[in-house]
C-alpha positions as CSV (number, residue, x, y, z in Angstrom):
1,M,94.6,78.7,80.0
2,A,94.6,78.4,83.6
3,L,93.0,81.6,83.4
4,S,90.4,80.6,81.6
5,R,89.7,77.5,83.1
6,I,88.9,79.9,86.9
7,W,86.6,82.1,84.9
8,S,85.1,78.9,83.4
9,A,84.8,77.4,86.7
10,F,83.1,80.6,89.2
11,I,80.4,81.1,86.0
12,V,79.6,77.0,86.1
13,I,79.7,77.0,90.3
14,A,77.8,80.2,90.5
15,I,75.4,79.2,88.7
16,V,74.8,75.4,89.7
17,V,74.4,77.0,93.3
18,A,71.9,79.1,91.4
19,S,70.2,76.8,90.2
20,I,70.0,74.7,93.4
21,K,68.7,77.3,95.5
22,C,66.0,77.9,92.8
23,F,64.5,74.5,91.8
24,F,65.4,73.0,95.5
25,F,64.9,75.7,98.0
26,G,61.7,78.0,96.1
27,Q,64.4,81.2,95.7
28,S,62.3,81.6,92.3
29,E,63.6,85.4,92.3
30,I,67.3,84.5,91.9
31,F,67.9,84.4,88.8
32,N,66.7,87.7,87.8
33,W,68.9,89.1,90.6
34,M,71.5,87.5,89.1
35,I,71.0,89.2,86.5
36,I,69.3,92.7,86.5
37,G,69.8,93.3,90.3
38,K,71.4,96.6,91.8
39,A,72.6,96.8,95.0
40,D,70.9,100.1,95.5
41,D,67.7,98.6,95.1
42,A,65.2,98.3,98.3
43,A,63.3,95.2,96.8
44,N,66.4,93.2,95.9
45,P,67.4,90.8,98.5
46,L,70.7,90.4,97.5
47,K,72.0,94.0,97.8
48,L,74.2,93.2,95.5
49,D,74.3,94.1,91.9
50,G,73.7,91.5,89.3
51,V,75.4,90.8,85.7
52,I,74.3,94.2,83.9
53,E,75.2,96.2,86.4
54,T,78.5,94.8,87.1
55,C,78.8,95.3,83.3
56,W,78.6,99.0,83.7
57,T,80.4,99.3,86.6
58,A,83.2,97.9,84.5
59,V,82.6,100.1,81.5
60,N,82.6,103.1,84.5
61,I,86.2,102.0,86.1
62,C,87.7,101.7,82.5
63,L,86.6,105.5,81.5
64,K,87.7,106.8,85.2
65,L,90.4,104.9,84.3
66,I,91.1,106.7,80.9
67,G,92.4,110.0,82.4
68,I,94.2,109.1,85.8
69,M,96.0,107.1,82.9
70,A,96.6,109.3,80.4
71,L,97.9,112.2,83.3
72,F,100.9,109.3,84.5
73,M,101.9,107.8,81.4
74,G,102.4,111.6,80.2
75,F,104.7,112.3,82.6
76,M,106.2,108.8,82.3
77,S,107.0,109.7,78.6
78,I,109.1,112.6,79.9
79,A,110.5,111.1,82.1
80,E,111.7,108.5,79.7
81,K,112.7,111.1,77.0
82,A,114.7,113.1,79.7
83,G,116.4,109.9,80.8
84,G,115.2,109.8,84.1
85,I,113.9,106.0,83.6
86,R,116.9,104.9,82.5
87,L,118.9,106.8,85.5
88,L,116.3,105.2,87.8
89,S,116.9,101.7,86.5
90,R,120.8,101.8,87.1
91,I,120.6,102.7,90.4
92,I,117.9,100.4,91.5
93,S,119.9,97.3,88.9
94,P,122.2,96.0,91.1
95,F,118.9,94.1,93.4
96,F,116.6,93.6,90.4
97,S,119.3,92.3,87.8
98,K,119.7,89.6,90.4
99,L,115.4,89.5,90.8
100,F,114.9,90.0,87.3
101,P,117.5,88.1,85.6
102,D,116.0,88.3,81.8
103,V,115.7,91.9,82.0
104,P,118.8,93.7,80.8
105,K,120.8,96.0,83.3
106,G,119.6,99.3,82.4
107,H,116.7,98.4,80.9
108,P,113.7,101.2,80.8
109,A,111.2,98.0,83.0
110,T,113.2,98.1,85.8
111,G,112.3,101.9,85.7
112,H,108.5,101.6,85.8
113,M,108.5,98.8,88.1
114,V,110.3,101.2,90.6
115,M,107.6,103.4,90.1
116,N,105.3,101.1,90.3
117,F,106.3,99.6,93.9
118,S,106.9,103.0,95.4
119,A,103.2,103.7,94.1
120,N,101.6,100.7,95.9
121,L,104.1,101.4,99.1
122,L,102.4,104.8,99.5
123,G,99.1,103.9,98.6
124,L,98.8,106.0,95.2
125,D,96.1,103.1,93.9
126,N,95.5,105.0,91.1
127,A,99.4,106.3,89.9
128,A,100.1,102.1,90.8
129,T,98.2,101.2,88.1
130,P,99.2,103.1,84.7
131,F,103.1,102.6,86.1
132,G,102.4,99.4,86.1
133,L,100.5,98.7,83.0
134,K,103.8,100.8,81.2
135,A,106.2,98.0,82.9
136,M,104.2,95.2,81.4
137,E,104.3,96.6,78.1
138,S,108.1,97.3,78.6
139,L,108.9,93.5,79.8
140,Q,106.2,92.1,77.1
141,E,109.2,93.4,74.7
142,L,111.8,91.2,75.9
143,N,109.2,88.8,76.1
144,P,109.8,86.3,72.9
145,S,106.4,84.4,73.4
146,K,104.3,87.2,73.1
147,D,100.8,85.7,74.3
148,V,103.0,83.5,76.9
149,A,103.5,85.0,80.6
150,S,107.2,85.9,80.9
151,N,109.3,85.2,84.0
152,A,110.0,88.8,84.5
153,Q,106.6,89.4,83.7
154,I,104.7,86.9,86.5
155,M,107.6,87.5,89.5
156,F,106.7,91.6,88.4
157,L,102.7,90.9,88.9
158,C,103.0,88.5,91.7
159,L,105.2,91.4,94.0
160,H,102.7,94.0,92.7
161,A,99.7,91.9,93.8
162,S,100.9,90.9,97.2
163,G,100.2,94.6,97.8
164,L,102.7,96.0,99.9
165,T,101.7,99.2,101.5
166,L,103.1,101.1,104.1
167,I,100.3,103.3,105.9
168,P,96.5,101.9,105.6
169,V,94.9,104.6,105.7
170,S,91.9,104.2,104.0
171,I,91.0,101.1,106.5
172,I,91.7,103.7,109.4
173,A,89.6,106.4,108.3
174,I,86.7,103.6,107.3
175,R,87.4,102.0,110.8
176,A,87.2,105.9,112.6
177,S,83.8,106.4,111.0
178,L,82.6,103.7,112.3
179,N,83.4,104.9,115.8
180,S,86.4,102.4,116.4
181,S,87.8,103.9,120.0
182,N,91.7,102.8,118.2
183,P,91.3,103.2,114.5
184,T,94.9,102.8,113.8
185,E,95.6,99.8,116.1
186,I,95.5,97.5,113.2
187,F,98.3,99.7,111.7
188,I,101.1,97.3,112.7
189,P,99.4,94.1,111.8
190,C,98.6,95.6,108.8
191,M,102.1,96.4,107.3
192,I,103.8,93.3,109.2
193,A,101.1,90.9,107.1
194,T,101.6,92.8,104.1
195,F,105.0,92.6,104.0
196,V,105.5,88.5,104.9
197,A,103.0,88.6,101.6
198,T,105.7,90.4,99.9
199,M,108.3,88.1,101.1
200,A,106.6,85.1,100.6
201,A,105.6,86.2,97.0
202,M,109.2,86.8,96.1
203,L,110.2,83.5,97.8
204,I,107.4,80.9,95.9
205,V,108.6,82.5,92.5
206,S,111.8,83.1,93.4
207,F,111.9,79.0,94.0
208,K,109.8,78.1,90.8
209,Q,112.5,80.7,88.4
210,K,115.4,78.8,90.4
211,I,117.1,82.2,91.6
212,N,118.9,82.4,94.3
213,V,117.3,84.8,97.1
214,F,120.5,84.6,99.5
215,Q,122.4,86.6,96.9
216,P,124.4,89.3,98.9
217,A,122.4,92.0,96.3
218,I,119.1,90.6,97.3
219,L,119.6,90.3,101.1
220,A,120.8,93.8,101.3
221,W,118.0,95.5,99.4
222,V,115.3,92.9,101.6
223,L,117.1,93.7,105.0
224,G,117.6,97.7,103.9
225,I,113.7,98.3,102.7
226,S,112.8,95.7,106.5
227,A,115.0,98.4,108.5
228,V,113.5,101.7,106.8
229,I,110.0,100.3,107.2
230,A,110.8,99.3,110.8
231,S,112.0,102.2,111.3
232,L,108.5,104.3,110.0
233,V,106.7,101.9,112.1
234,L,108.4,103.2,115.5
235,Y,107.9,106.6,114.4
236,L,104.6,106.3,113.1
237,I,102.8,104.5,116.5
238,T,103.3,107.5,118.5
239,L,101.1,109.5,116.1
240,N,97.5,109.8,116.7
241,T,94.7,109.1,114.2
242,K,94.9,112.6,112.9
243,E,98.8,113.0,113.3
244,L,98.7,109.5,111.1
245,Q,96.6,110.6,108.7
246,S,98.1,113.9,108.3
247,F,101.7,112.5,107.6
248,S,100.0,110.0,105.0
249,G,98.9,113.2,102.6
250,I,102.0,114.7,103.3
251,L,104.1,111.5,102.7
252,S,101.7,110.4,99.9
253,N,101.0,112.8,97.6
254,G,103.9,115.0,98.7
255,L,106.5,113.0,97.1
256,L,103.9,112.3,94.1
257,L,104.0,116.1,93.7
258,L,107.7,116.2,94.1
259,I,108.3,113.2,91.8
260,F,106.3,115.8,88.9
261,L,108.4,118.8,89.9
262,L,111.9,116.6,88.9
263,I,110.4,115.0,85.6
264,V,109.3,118.6,84.5
265,L,112.3,120.1,85.2
266,G,114.8,116.8,84.2
267,G,112.9,117.4,80.7
268,I,113.6,121.6,80.5
269,Y,117.0,120.3,81.6
270,K,116.9,118.3,78.8
271,N,116.5,120.5,76.4
272,I,113.0,117.9,75.1
273,D,109.8,119.7,74.3
274,V,107.9,118.8,77.5
275,F,104.3,119.2,76.5
276,D,104.6,117.3,73.2
277,A,106.3,114.6,75.6
278,F,103.1,114.5,77.7
279,I,100.8,114.0,75.0
280,D,102.7,111.3,72.9
281,G,102.5,109.2,76.5
282,A,99.0,110.5,77.0
283,K,97.7,109.0,73.8
284,G,98.9,106.1,75.0
285,G,97.3,106.0,78.7
286,F,93.8,106.4,76.6
287,E,94.6,103.4,74.2
288,T,95.4,101.6,77.1
289,A,92.4,101.9,79.6
290,I,90.3,101.0,76.6
291,R,91.9,97.9,75.3
292,I,91.5,96.3,79.1
293,I,87.7,96.6,79.0
294,P,86.6,93.1,77.6
295,Y,89.2,91.5,79.8
296,L,87.5,93.7,82.9
297,V,84.1,93.0,82.4
298,G,84.5,89.2,82.2
299,M,86.4,89.3,85.2
300,L,83.7,91.4,86.6
301,I,81.1,89.3,85.5
302,A,82.8,86.2,87.2
303,I,82.8,87.5,90.3
304,S,79.4,89.1,90.4
305,L,77.9,85.6,89.4
306,L,79.6,84.2,92.6
307,R,79.0,86.8,95.2
308,T,74.6,87.0,94.1
309,S,74.5,83.1,93.5
310,G,75.1,82.7,97.3
311,T,78.2,81.0,96.5
312,F,80.7,82.8,99.5
313,D,77.5,81.9,102.2
314,I,77.7,78.3,101.9
315,I,81.8,78.3,102.0
316,I,81.8,80.4,105.4
317,N,78.7,78.3,106.6
318,A,80.6,75.1,106.0
319,L,83.7,76.5,107.3
320,K,81.9,77.6,110.8
321,H,80.5,74.1,110.7
322,V,84.8,72.4,110.1
323,C,85.1,74.8,113.4
324,T,82.2,74.0,115.6
325,I,83.2,69.9,115.1
326,L,86.6,70.6,115.2
327,G,85.9,71.8,118.8
328,A,88.0,75.3,117.3
329,D,87.8,78.7,118.3
330,S,85.5,80.3,114.7
331,R,86.0,83.8,115.7
332,F,87.7,84.5,112.5
333,I,85.7,82.5,110.3
334,D,83.4,85.9,110.7
335,G,86.0,88.1,109.0
336,I,87.1,85.8,106.7
337,P,84.2,86.9,103.9
338,T,86.9,89.7,103.4
339,A,89.5,87.2,102.5
340,L,87.7,85.2,100.3
341,I,86.6,88.5,98.1
342,R,89.5,90.3,98.6
343,P,91.5,88.6,95.4
344,L,88.3,89.0,93.5
345,S,87.1,92.5,94.0
346,G,88.7,95.6,95.9
347,G,85.8,97.2,96.4
348,G,83.4,94.3,97.2
349,A,86.5,93.3,99.9
350,R,86.2,96.9,101.5
351,G,82.0,96.9,101.3
352,M,82.5,93.2,103.4
353,M,84.9,95.4,106.0
354,V,82.6,97.4,106.8
355,D,79.6,94.9,106.3
356,T,81.8,92.9,109.2
357,I,82.8,96.1,111.3
358,T,79.0,97.0,111.4
359,T,77.4,93.7,112.1
360,H,80.2,92.8,114.3
361,G,81.5,96.0,115.7
362,A,84.7,98.0,115.1
363,D,86.8,96.4,118.3
364,S,85.8,93.3,118.2
365,F,88.0,90.5,116.9
366,A,85.6,89.9,113.6
367,G,86.0,93.8,112.8
368,R,90.0,94.4,113.9
369,L,90.2,90.6,111.3
370,S,88.1,92.0,108.2
371,S,90.5,95.2,108.7
372,I,93.4,93.7,108.4
373,L,92.8,90.8,106.0
374,Q,91.7,94.3,103.9
375,G,95.2,95.1,104.1
376,S,97.6,92.2,103.5
377,S,96.7,91.4,100.0
378,D,95.6,92.9,96.7
379,T,93.0,92.3,93.8
380,T,94.6,89.5,92.3
381,F,92.3,88.1,89.8
382,Y,91.4,92.2,88.9
383,V,95.2,92.4,88.7
384,V,96.0,89.5,86.2
385,A,92.9,90.4,84.0
386,V,93.7,94.0,83.7
387,Y,97.6,93.3,83.4
388,F,98.3,90.6,81.3
389,G,94.9,91.6,79.1
390,A,96.9,94.8,78.0
391,V,99.7,93.2,76.6
392,N,97.3,90.2,75.2
393,I,99.0,87.3,77.5
394,K,96.8,84.4,77.5
395,N,98.8,82.1,79.1
396,T,99.4,82.8,82.5
397,R,101.6,80.0,83.6
398,Y,101.9,79.6,86.9
399,A,101.5,83.3,88.0
400,I,97.7,83.0,89.6
401,G,98.6,79.7,91.5
402,A,102.0,81.7,93.0
403,M,99.6,85.0,93.9
404,L,97.0,83.0,95.8
405,L,99.3,81.1,97.2
406,A,100.8,84.7,98.3
407,D,97.8,86.0,99.3
408,L,96.9,82.5,101.9
409,V,100.1,83.5,103.7
410,G,99.2,87.1,103.7
411,V,96.0,85.7,105.2
412,C,97.2,83.3,107.1
413,T,99.9,85.9,108.9
414,A,96.9,88.3,109.1
415,I,94.8,85.8,111.3
416,G,98.1,84.9,113.6
417,L,99.0,88.6,114.1
418,C,95.1,89.2,114.7
419,Y,95.4,86.7,117.6
420,M,98.8,87.7,118.8
421,F,97.4,91.5,119.1
422,F,93.9,91.3,119.7
423,G,93.6,87.6,121.7
């Protein structure tokens, strides 16, 4: 119900704003561009895709996802049949049994969630989605109300959407391509902001679900992860941009290949039909990718209408006006569009970050802030539409509110860190 109301509000607000622009401010072409506009059309003043192009984009995303889903869910099937997921579940069980009390110890859902978090941590977005969808399907098996989000599903998605990533390589690469004098300077603020957002997500959901986060098992794992991240930061800050990108590629892609190798060797050791197991899992990946198309189309067209109607511009101008009235520093406002679009569209937020850097400069306050904001959260509404849609959840309960609150914590942290690091 919450998602339905938000989706309806997006469409109503966008159309009302566009109607006011059309009938009171003489922007007679705005309806056309909202429906048939193309971002690469030189005649399009909005430089944004309209509803029709956005529908194609949604389907193209799912079509590209089919191969990726088939690949990773195929390997996941081998791991399951070889007992690898159960082994991973037992290892992480002391921590997850406290954070996910409704998930039985050793249940495959635990292993799937760990794989998803690990892929996110390494910036492997293409791998994280199949692992995450598999985790949702496993959690759905334990869900007594199949159309209502369970506590475990909400906790998982809130942690996933907080977007904890060790190395924001794509952001650093974009900054380097746009002539930043020090592309890696946003690395530590990004790391801190996304870690704070993840901790906020855990605390928010734990409070709602009455989970005691001061249990020894939870504290030990959180402090252990914090120590690992801190050690990695201390090492990475000694590297230059080229060395950082090289290390990241070796770490993330090398570990992914290692996972593939271990899964295949485990399957051979357990004497299972490895290729047949892969095919069985790949078929499930194809079906899942097709199933999420309607949910993705619905969410992306609502976001498209908000963007093309100029609703975001109105919000930004209003924020600047408020800062002027209060006499507050308004430099951060120029970086805020990235934060506003980030929960709605990863590609849109990336484009907004590039636009902000191009307009104000890569080493400007706004350019640095937009870079940190891009790395401090995930695409909340995309995640909700895809992950809940994949298991036909209709009542998301408080999931969206918790995710957006964690996003807000990440945004506020990013702004504070930008002032702290860059004045």
